[in-house]
C-alpha positions in Angstrom: 160.1 8.4 161.6 159.0 9.9 158.9 158.0 7.5 155.5 160.5 7.8 152.4 159.3 9.0 149.6 161.7 9.6 146.4 161.7 13.7 145.0 163.0 15.6 142.2 165.7 17.3 143.4 164.3 21.1 143.2 165.9 23.8 140.9 162.6 26.0 140.5 164.7 28.9 142.1 168.4 28.4 140.0 169.3 29.0 136.3 172.4 28.7 134.6 174.5 31.9 133.8 175.4 30.3 130.4 173.0 28.3 129.0 174.6 27.5 125.6 177.2 25.8 126.7 176.0 22.9 128.2 173.2 20.3 126.8 170.1 21.2 129.2 170.0 17.8 130.8 173.1 18.4 132.2 172.1 21.9 133.7 169.6 20.4 135.3 171.9 18.0 137.3 174.0 20.6 137.8 171.9 23.4 139.2 170.4 20.7 141.4 174.1 20.6 143.1 174.2 24.2 143.1 176.4 24.8 140.3 175.4 27.2 138.3 178.3 28.5 135.8 180.5 26.2 133.3 183.2 27.2 135.3 182.7 25.6 138.3 182.9 22.2 136.4 186.4 23.4 135.5 188.6 21.1 136.7 192.1 22.3 135.4 194.9 22.5 138.1 195.3 26.0 137.5 192.4 26.9 139.3 193.1 25.1 142.4 193.1 26.2 146.1 196.2 28.9 146.3 198.7 27.9 148.9 198.7 31.2 150.0 195.2 30.3 152.1 196.3 27.9 153.8 197.1 29.2 157.6 200.6 28.0 158.9 201.5 26.7 155.6 204.9 28.9 155.1 206.3 27.8 158.2 205.2 24.5 158.4 207.7 24.3 155.0 210.1 26.6 156.4 210.9 23.9 159.2 210.6 21.1 156.8 213.4 22.7 154.4 215.5 23.4 157.5 215.3 19.3 157.9 216.0 18.0 154.2 219.0 21.0 154.2 220.8 19.8 157.6 219.5 15.9 156.1 217.6 15.0 159.2 215.2 12.6 160.0 211.9 12.9 159.3 209.3 10.6 160.2 205.5 10.9 158.6 203.1 9.5 161.3 199.9 8.2 160.0 196.3 7.3 160.3 195.1 4.0 160.3 192.2 4.5 157.6 192.7 4.8 153.7 192.7 8.8 154.1 195.4 8.3 156.6 197.8 6.0 154.9 197.6 7.9 151.5 198.8 10.9 153.2 201.3 9.3 154.6 202.6 7.9 151.2 202.3 10.9 149.6 204.6 12.2 152.0 207.3 9.5 151.7 207.0 9.7 148.0 206.9 13.3 147.4 210.0 13.7 150.1 211.9 11.4 148.0 211.4 12.9 144.9 212.5 16.3 146.3 215.8 14.5 147.3 215.4 13.9 150.7 216.3 10.4 152.0 216.2 10.3 155.8 212.6 10.0 155.7 210.4 7.1 157.1 207.0 6.6 158.7 205.4 4.9 161.4 201.5 3.4 161.3 199.4 3.4 165.0 198.1 0.1 165.5 194.1 0.5 166.2 194.2 -2.0 169.0 197.4 -1.3 170.8 198.1 2.5 170.2 194.2 4.0 169.6 193.6 6.7 167.9 196.2 9.9 167.1 199.7 10.2 168.0 198.7 8.6 171.7 201.3 8.9 174.3 201.8 4.9 174.0 203.0 5.8 170.6 204.9 8.9 171.4 207.2 6.9 174.0 207.9 4.6 170.2 208.9 7.2 168.7 211.2 9.5 171.4 213.1 5.7 171.0 213.2 5.8 167.4 214.8 9.2 167.6 213.7 11.2 164.5 214.2 15.1 164.3 211.2 16.0 163.4 207.6 14.1 163.4 205.1 15.1 160.5 201.5 14.2 161.2 198.9 13.1 158.5 195.2 12.9 158.9 195.4 13.2 162.6 197.1 15.0 165.9 195.0 18.0 166.5 193.7 16.3 169.6 196.9 14.6 170.7 197.9 17.0 173.4 200.2 14.2 175.2 201.8 12.7 173.0 203.0 15.9 171.3 203.9 17.1 174.4 206.1 14.2 175.1 207.6 14.6 171.9 208.5 18.1 172.3 210.0 17.7 175.8 212.2 15.4 174.0 213.5 18.3 171.4 211.4 16.4 168.5 209.8 19.1 166.1 206.1 18.5 165.6 204.3 19.4 162.5 200.7 18.2 163.0 198.8 18.4 159.3 195.2 17.5 159.8 191.8 18.4 158.8 190.0 17.0 161.8 188.2 19.5 164.5 190.2 20.4 167.5 189.1 20.4 171.4 188.8 23.6 173.5 192.8 23.9 172.5 195.3 23.3 170.8 198.4 20.9 171.2 201.6 22.7 171.5 203.2 21.6 168.4 205.7 23.4 166.5 203.7 24.4 163.7 199.6 23.6 163.1 198.2 22.8 159.8 194.2 22.4 160.0 192.0 24.9 158.3 189.3 23.3 160.6 191.5 24.9 164.0 190.7 28.3 163.3 186.8 29.5 163.4 187.8 32.4 161.4 189.0 30.3 158.1 186.6 29.9 155.5 187.8 27.9 152.5 190.0 24.8 152.6 188.0 23.1 155.5 186.7 20.6 153.1 190.2 19.1 152.5 191.1 15.8 153.8 194.3 14.7 155.3 195.5 13.5 152.2 194.7 16.8 151.3 196.3 18.8 153.6 199.3 16.7 153.1 199.7 17.4 149.6 199.3 21.3 149.9 202.0 20.8 152.6 204.6 19.2 150.1 203.8 21.8 147.4 204.4 24.8 150.0 208.2 22.3 150.8 208.6 22.1 147.2 207.9 25.9 146.3 209.9 27.0 149.0 213.0 25.1 148.1 212.8 26.7 145.0 213.2 29.8 146.7 216.3 28.6 148.5 217.7 27.5 145.2 217.5 23.8 146.7 216.4 22.3 142.7 219.7 23.3 141.4 222.1 20.3 139.0 221.9 17.2 139.2 218.7 17.7 141.4 215.8 18.5 139.5 212.9 19.9 140.2 209.5 17.6 141.0 206.5 17.4 139.3 204.1 16.7 142.6 201.1 16.3 140.5 202.4 12.8 140.1 200.8 12.3 143.8 197.4 13.3 142.8 196.0 9.5 142.2 196.9 9.6 146.3 195.0 12.9 147.0 191.8 11.4 144.7 191.6 8.3 146.7 191.9 9.3 150.3 189.7 12.1 149.5 186.8 9.6 148.1 187.3 7.3 150.6 187.2 9.7 153.6 183.9 10.9 152.3 184.7 14.7 153.1 182.3 16.9 151.0 183.5 17.5 147.5 183.9 21.1 146.9 184.9 22.5 144.3 188.4 22.6 145.4 188.1 18.6 145.7 186.6 17.8 142.9 189.7 19.7 141.1 191.9 17.1 143.0 190.2 14.3 142.8 189.1 14.9 138.8 193.3 14.9 138.5 193.9 12.2 140.0 191.2 9.9 138.4 192.6 11.8 135.5 196.1 10.1 135.9 195.0 6.9 137.1 193.1 6.5 133.9 195.8 7.5 131.7 198.1 4.6 133.4 200.5 7.2 135.2 200.5 6.1 138.8 201.6 4.0 141.1 202.7 0.7 140.7 200.8 -0.4 143.6 197.2 1.5 142.9 197.5 -0.2 139.8 197.5 -3.5 141.3 194.9 -2.8 143.8 192.9 -1.6 141.0 193.6 -4.4 138.7 192.7 -7.2 141.7 189.6 -5.5 142.2 188.6 -6.2 138.7 188.2 -2.5 137.7 189.6 -1.1 134.8 192.4 1.7 134.4 190.5 4.1 131.3 186.9 4.1 133.0 187.9 4.2 136.7 185.8 6.2 138.5 185.2 8.0 142.2 182.5 5.2 142.8 185.4 2.6 141.9 187.0 4.4 144.7 184.5 4.1 147.0 183.1 0.6 146.5 186.5 -0.7 145.5 189.5 0.1 146.7 188.8 1.9 149.1 187.4 -1.2 151.7 190.4 -2.7 150.2 192.6 -0.7 151.8 191.3 0.1 155.2 190.8 -3.7 156.0 194.3 -3.6 156.9 193.8 -1.2 159.4 190.2 -2.1 160.5 191.7 -5.9 161.3 195.5 -6.0 160.5 198.3 -3.0 160.3 197.9 -0.1 157.9 201.6 -0.4 157.6 200.8 -3.4 154.7 198.2 -0.5 152.8 201.4 2.0 152.8 203.6 -0.4 151.4 201.1 -1.4 148.8 200.8 2.0 148.3 204.7 2.6 147.8 205.6 -0.1 145.9 207.2 0.1 142.4 208.4 -3.5 141.8 205.2 -5.2 139.8 205.8 -8.4 142.3 206.0 -7.0 145.5 202.6 -4.4 144.7 200.9 -7.9 143.9 202.0 -9.4 147.2 200.6 -6.6 148.9 197.6 -5.9 146.6 196.5 -9.7 147.6 197.2 -9.2 151.2 194.8 -6.4 151.2 192.1 -8.5 148.8 192.5 -11.4 151.6 191.9 -9.4 154.2 189.3 -7.2 153.4 187.6 -10.6 152.6 188.1 -11.5 156.4 186.6 -8.4 156.8 183.2 -9.0 154.5 182.9 -11.6 156.6 183.0 -10.4 159.8 180.8 -7.4 159.0 178.0 -9.6 157.1 177.6 -11.7 160.6 177.8 -8.1 162.9 175.7 -6.8 160.8 173.0 -9.9 161.2 173.2 -9.9 165.1 172.8 -5.7 164.4 169.6 -6.7 162.8 168.8 -9.2 165.8 168.9 -6.7 168.8 166.7 -4.3 166.7 164.3 -6.5 166.3 164.2 -7.2 170.1 163.4 -3.9 170.3 159.8 -2.8 170.9 158.8 -1.2 167.1 157.3 1.8 168.6 160.4 2.2 171.1 162.6 2.1 168.4 160.2 4.1 166.3 160.2 7.1 168.4 163.9 7.2 168.8 165.8 9.8 167.2 169.3 8.0 167.8 170.6 4.0 167.5 173.3 2.4 169.6 174.2 -0.7 170.4 176.5 -2.7 171.6 178.3 -6.4 171.8 181.2 -7.2 174.0 182.3 -10.3 171.2 182.1 -7.5 168.5 185.4 -6.6 166.3 185.7 -3.2 167.2 187.7 -2.4 163.4 184.5 -3.0 161.9 182.0 -1.6 164.2 182.1 2.1 161.9 180.6 0.1 159.2 177.7 -1.6 160.8 177.4 1.9 161.9 177.2 3.2 158.9 174.7 0.9 156.7 172.4 1.0 160.2 172.4 4.6 159.5 171.7 4.2 156.1 168.6 1.7 156.4 167.0 3.6 159.6 168.2 7.4 158.6 169.4 8.7 161.8 173.0 8.5 163.5 174.1 5.5 165.2 177.0 4.6 167.0 178.0 1.2 167.5 180.7 -0.5 170.3 182.7 -3.0 171.1 185.2 -4.3 174.0 188.8 -3.6 173.0 191.6 -5.3 174.8 191.6 -2.6 177.5 188.3 -3.6 178.8 186.9 0.2 177.8 184.0 -0.1 174.7 185.2 1.6 171.8 182.6 3.2 169.6 182.2 4.6 165.8 179.4 6.8 164.6 178.0 7.8 161.8 175.6 10.5 160.6 172.7 12.3 158.6 172.9 15.2 156.9 172.6 18.4 159.3 173.6 16.3 162.6 177.1 16.9 163.2 178.3 14.1 165.3 181.2 15.8 166.6 179.6 18.8 168.2 176.8 16.3 169.7 179.5 14.0 171.4 181.1 17.5 172.9 177.7 18.2 174.0 177.5 14.7 175.5 180.9 14.9 177.1 179.8 18.0 179.1 176.9 17.2 180.0 178.2 14.1 181.6 181.9 14.0 182.9 183.8 11.4 182.9 181.4 9.1 180.6 183.4 9.8 177.8 187.1 9.2 178.0 187.6 10.5 174.6 186.2 11.3 171.5 187.2 13.2 167.9 186.0 13.0 164.5 184.0 15.4 162.3 180.1 16.4 161.0 179.8 12.8 159.6 181.5 10.3 161.1 183.7 10.1 165.1 185.1 7.6 167.7 184.8 7.5 170.5 185.9 5.0 174.0 184.0 4.7 177.1 184.2 2.9 180.6 182.2 0.2 180.8 180.1 1.3 182.9 179.1 4.1 181.1 177.0 2.8 178.3 173.8 4.3 179.9 174.6 7.1 180.7 175.8 7.9 177.3 173.3 6.3 175.5 170.8 8.4 177.4 173.0 11.8 177.0 173.0 11.2 173.7 169.2 10.6 172.6 168.8 13.9 174.8 171.1 15.9 173.0 169.9 14.9 169.4 166.5 15.2 170.5 167.6 18.8 171.9 169.9 20.5 169.6 168.9 18.7 166.2 166.3 20.3 163.7 163.4 17.9 163.3 163.4 18.2 159.4 166.9 16.5 159.2 165.1 13.6 159.7 163.0 13.7 156.3 163.8 10.7 154.5 162.5 11.9 151.0 165.0 10.3 148.1 165.9 12.8 146.3 167.3 11.9 142.5 167.3 14.1 139.2 163.7 13.1 137.1 163.3 11.2 134.0 165.7 10.3 131.1 164.2 10.2 127.3 164.8 7.3 124.8 168.1 9.3 123.3 169.6 9.5 126.9 170.1 5.8 126.7 172.9 5.5 124.7 176.9 5.0 125.2 177.6 8.9 124.2 175.1 10.1 126.8 176.5 8.0 129.6 180.1 8.8 128.6 179.3 12.2 128.9 177.2 11.5 131.9 180.4 10.2 133.5 182.5 13.3 132.4 180.7 15.6 134.4 182.1 13.6 137.6 183.3 13.0 140.2 180.5 12.6 141.9 181.2 12.1 146.0 179.8 13.7 149.3 177.3 16.8 149.4 178.1 16.1 145.2 176.2 12.8 144.6 176.3 10.6 141.3 173.1 11.2 139.3 170.2 9.2 139.9 166.7 9.0 137.5 163.1 7.5 138.1 161.5 6.1 135.0 159.0 3.6 134.2 159.7 0.4 131.9 158.6 -3.1 130.2 160.6 -5.9 131.3 161.3 -8.1 128.5 163.3 -11.0 130.5 164.4 -11.3 134.0 166.8 -13.7 135.7 168.4 -14.4 139.3 172.6 -14.4 139.8 173.8 -16.3 142.5 170.4 -16.5 144.4 170.4 -12.7 145.1 170.8 -10.4 142.2 168.2 -9.4 139.7 169.1 -9.2 136.2 166.4 -7.6 133.9 166.6 -6.3 130.1 164.2 -3.8 129.9 162.0 -2.1 127.0 160.8 1.9 127.4 157.1 1.9 127.6 157.4 4.2 124.5 158.1 1.0 122.0 161.3 2.9 120.9 163.1 -0.5 119.9 165.6 0.5 123.2 166.8 -2.6 124.9 168.3 -1.6 128.4 170.3 -4.0 130.5 169.3 -3.5 134.2 170.4 -5.4 137.4 169.1 -5.0 140.8 171.9 -6.1 143.7 171.0 -7.7 146.7 167.5 -7.9 146.6 164.7 -9.8 149.1 163.7 -13.3 148.3 160.0 -11.8 147.3 161.5 -9.6 144.5 163.3 -12.0 143.6 160.5 -14.7 142.8 157.7 -12.1 141.2 157.1 -12.0 137.6 157.5 -8.3 136.6 156.0 -7.4 133.5 155.6 -3.4 134.1 158.7 -1.3 136.7 158.5 1.6 137.8 162.3 2.1 139.4 164.7 4.8 141.1 168.4 4.2 139.3 171.8 5.3 137.9 172.7 4.9 134.4 176.2 3.2 134.8 178.6 1.7 131.8 178.9 -1.8 132.4 182.3 -3.6 130.5 182.4 -7.0 129.9 185.2 -9.2 127.9 186.5 -5.2 126.7 182.7 -4.6 125.5 181.2 -1.1 127.0 177.2 -0.8 127.3 174.7 1.0 129.1 173.7 -0.9 132.2 171.2 0.6 134.8 171.6 0.0 138.7 168.3 0.0 140.0 168.4 1.6 143.7 164.8 0.6 144.2 161.7 -0.5 143.1 159.1 2.6 143.3 
């Protein structure tokens, strides 16, 4: 593998069209993310993607409206991650706001039901006897389950964003921009984004039918955008312009306190603050707590928290999610150590020559394997898939990929070349899940490595780390840090700005035996003193006496005792 180097993002061939409208340093940051006009950071809701762009949306909305007008039972069927939980909560909340009380939800058990609308969960739904099932963040690959529901005269609306198999399921209506190759816009919506658009279309249809006449009032569904922001960032979909509009408005509402009581409490328990809540806080604090329920327990708890209005109930659910997340952390740490030990036991030359990492241990927790795969992917910069043994004896795996390698497509190649090796699989470019027979691991491992070798451009394994250059003394201020935050939301394919620079070390101390806290000065002797922190550092770094350092860092706002200050979050010493 190539040795990693820190490089400044290239903007040589790019030009900002209205240069007078924005500071040059911000122009440079935005150009490096392919933003060339001020209009591309105009996040007013009026600029969001038109409902008319989403295929099959009118048909789906008409079917939902028919159920509402006839007071029929609607069941929302979700998924066991944060995208699925927020999608479920959003649909339940929106339908009730529009005057429909005959709505309930059901979340699958990862360990019993597996992913999606499986045959086992479909049998349970048949016993419930709803008139209509709306899948959110799943369903596009659930052929057998959907057929069973349709055979039992239950309408099924699939809302999803995952890639389909070769054939689409026989649902009543499918709303998924990724189900058709001739669709361009809206393909990056998360499951919660698709669900939000369906609810907007339902409201429009009801409006046209005269539903919102006294005493009913038409709801402002923008109050659901806090959920859209959480699910979109949590699911790591690309933050294209339309997703940034949705996330930005959701964050704006959260910061003003205009969000659900359950989410407020979850933010508080995560030790974050409403008024400066960011997309980074979603990714690293709130989303993991919601996801933990689906990984280790029952995602119903996550939905209950997001729907809670009563402060006492909200605190109980949020506290339960926090406790589950702590268990998740402990399990993850143990599994990560064992995974590293497995890699150490491999011949280094063999490890360096491989383009993929596939690991298995029978007693690993199947709900945690995706996180371990993600950590390995970040460290080794190659696609990683980690397996555990499920209760039914199958191997359940979760994979993470790097830019330029479409993981779901690579699994499709392996499946076609090795019939029967993969029992089922699904996902998208950066993440996927699959299951194997216990004796198929070796066949799969070889096939996966061969597929990556054959179809992937070697340039994908270039491990250069990009940054946004150097900052000058005047940029280390609260005003600049606030302006930088206002350019957000940051996320997948719209990365948080990071910088490189040399500093004098004025003082240093170790926190908690693993974090390095520094006071830094600029080499220009400008008198500026800057707080910095480097989390989870090796012993050699912690014990070294630093006089001058060159670092790769993020410029963040830190709040301590209600006072904001600038803090550098050190990514690496360079």
